[in-house]
Structure formats: C-alpha cells, structure tokens
C-alpha positions in Angstrom: 3.8 0.8 -10.7 6.0 3.6 -9.5 4.7 6.5 -7.4 6.8 8.9 -9.5 4.7 8.2 -12.6 1.4 9.2 -10.9 0.0 12.6 -10.1 -0.7 12.4 -6.3 -2.7 15.0 -4.4 -2.9 15.3 -0.7 -6.2 14.2 1.0 -7.9 16.8 3.2 -7.2 15.0 6.5 -7.7 17.4 9.4 -5.7 16.0 12.3 -7.1 18.5 14.8 -10.6 17.1 14.0 -9.4 13.9 15.6 -10.2 10.3 14.6 -12.3 8.7 13.4 -12.7 10.9 10.4 -14.7 10.9 7.2 -14.7 13.0 4.0 -15.5 12.8 0.3 -13.3 13.6 -2.7 -14.4 13.8 -6.3 -11.9 12.2 -8.8 -12.8 11.7 -12.4 -16.4 10.3 -12.8 -16.7 9.1 -9.2 -16.7 10.4 -5.7 -14.7 8.6 -3.1 -15.6 8.4 0.5 -12.5 8.1 2.8 -12.8 6.9 6.4 -9.9 6.8 8.8 -9.7 5.5 12.3 -6.8 4.7 14.6 -6.3 1.8 16.9 -4.0 2.8 19.7 -3.6 1.5 23.2 -2.6 4.6 25.2 -2.1 5.0 28.9 -4.9 7.3 30.2 -2.4 8.9 32.5 -0.2 10.3 29.7 -0.8 13.9 28.6 -3.2 14.6 25.7 -0.3 15.9 23.7 1.6 12.6 23.9 2.4 11.7 20.3 2.4 8.1 19.0 4.3 7.6 15.8 2.8 4.7 13.8 5.8 4.4 11.4 7.7 1.2 11.7 11.1 1.4 13.5 13.9 1.7 11.0 16.1 -1.5 10.9 15.4 -2.8 14.4 17.6 -5.5 15.9 14.4 -7.4 16.9 10.8 -7.0 15.6 9.2 -4.0 17.2 5.5 -3.2 16.9 4.4 0.4 16.2 2.4 2.2 18.8 -0.8 1.6 16.8 -2.2 1.4 13.4 -4.4 3.5 11.0 -7.2 1.9 9.2 -8.3 3.4 5.8 -11.5 2.6 4.1 -12.3 3.9 0.6 -15.7 3.6 -1.0 -16.4 4.5 -4.6 -19.7 6.2 -5.3 -20.6 6.4 -9.0 -23.6 5.7 -11.3 -23.5 2.0 -10.3 -23.8 2.8 -6.6 -21.4 2.5 -3.7 -18.6 -0.1 -3.6 -15.8 -0.6 -1.0 -12.5 -0.7 -2.9 -10.1 -0.6 0.1 -10.3 -1.6 3.7 -7.0 -2.2 5.5 -4.4 -1.2 8.0 -2.1 1.2 6.2 1.6 1.6 7.0 3.2 5.1 7.0 5.9 4.7 4.4 6.4 7.1 1.5 7.8 4.3 -0.7 4.8 2.0 -0.2 1.9 2.4 -2.6 -1.4 0.9 -1.6 -3.6 -0.1 -4.5 -7.3 0.4 -4.3 -8.9 -0.5 -7.7 -8.2 2.6 -9.9 -6.6 4.5 -7.1 -3.1 4.5 -5.6 -2.6 5.7 -2.0 0.5 6.7 -0.1 0.5 7.3 3.6 3.5 9.5 4.5 3.1 10.1 8.1 0.8 9.1 11.0 1.5 10.7 14.3 -1.5 10.7 16.6 -1.8 12.6 19.9 -3.7 10.8 22.6 -6.1 13.8 22.7 -7.1 13.2 19.1 -8.4 9.7 19.7 -12.2 10.2 19.6 -11.7 13.9 20.2 -10.8 17.2 18.5 -8.3 19.8 19.4 -4.8 21.0 18.6 -2.6 18.4 20.3 0.1 18.0 17.6 -1.3 15.1 15.5 0.0 14.9 11.9 -1.5 12.6 9.2 -0.4 12.8 5.6 -2.2 10.7 3.0 -2.0 11.1 -0.8 -4.1 9.7 -3.6 -3.7 9.4 -7.3 -5.7 7.7 -10.1 -3.8 4.7 -11.5 -5.7 5.0 -14.8 -8.4 7.2 -16.3 
C-alpha cells in the first residue's frame, strides 16, 4: 500500500490541549475514537517550553533512543459495538503507514513541550497525525 494512493485527512489533534487527548471522527459508516498519550521522561527543572522531538535520529552512528514515544489507540464504534483496531507506539515518519483494520495512519511530527504533558497551554507542542480509509 502506498500513501500516495490514499486520501489522507489531518486529525483534529490540539497540541495546546496537552496529552493525553481523546476525540471522535466519523468516517464512512463508523465513528472512530482516537486516544493519544505520550511517554516522556523529562527533567522537572527544564522549562515548560522545552521541546522533545520524538522523531528517530537520521542515520545515527550508533543507536539513539528518541526522547519519548507517542501511543495511539483507535476504537471503531459502529452498529456492532466498540472494537479496538489499533493500540501501539507510533513513530513520527511521513513515509511509514500504520495499518489499523480499514484505516491507514501516518504520524508526521511529534514535538511535545514538557508543559503539555498532563497540562494545557501554548508551549510550542506540534503533533501531526493523518488518517485515510484503506477501503470503502
């Protein structure tokens, strides 16, 4: 599956609302519940505006762990009830398509300010997540 063949739309993630975050998106005959949370070990002494980029380091000489990770859970709500179709750590990489049953998800960017962990405010966080239906 190539991302270019799918019609992606950006999810309504509001970085200033902080994490964890939850919202619903209707697509086709179902409504999808999206839940995002971040796992980040941040120094409590760093400023609230300190940004942690979750993207992997490009071509490191030795393995380097990102500052943290984003977990995405997708539940499908339809006439049959509620079913979890994805629960995993997602990697910010515009070339990587995460498959979740009939959905495809791309995570472009995950930059989390320490102040947006369990808190809201304009601290400079940026989270870009896109979704498309893989089939009708």
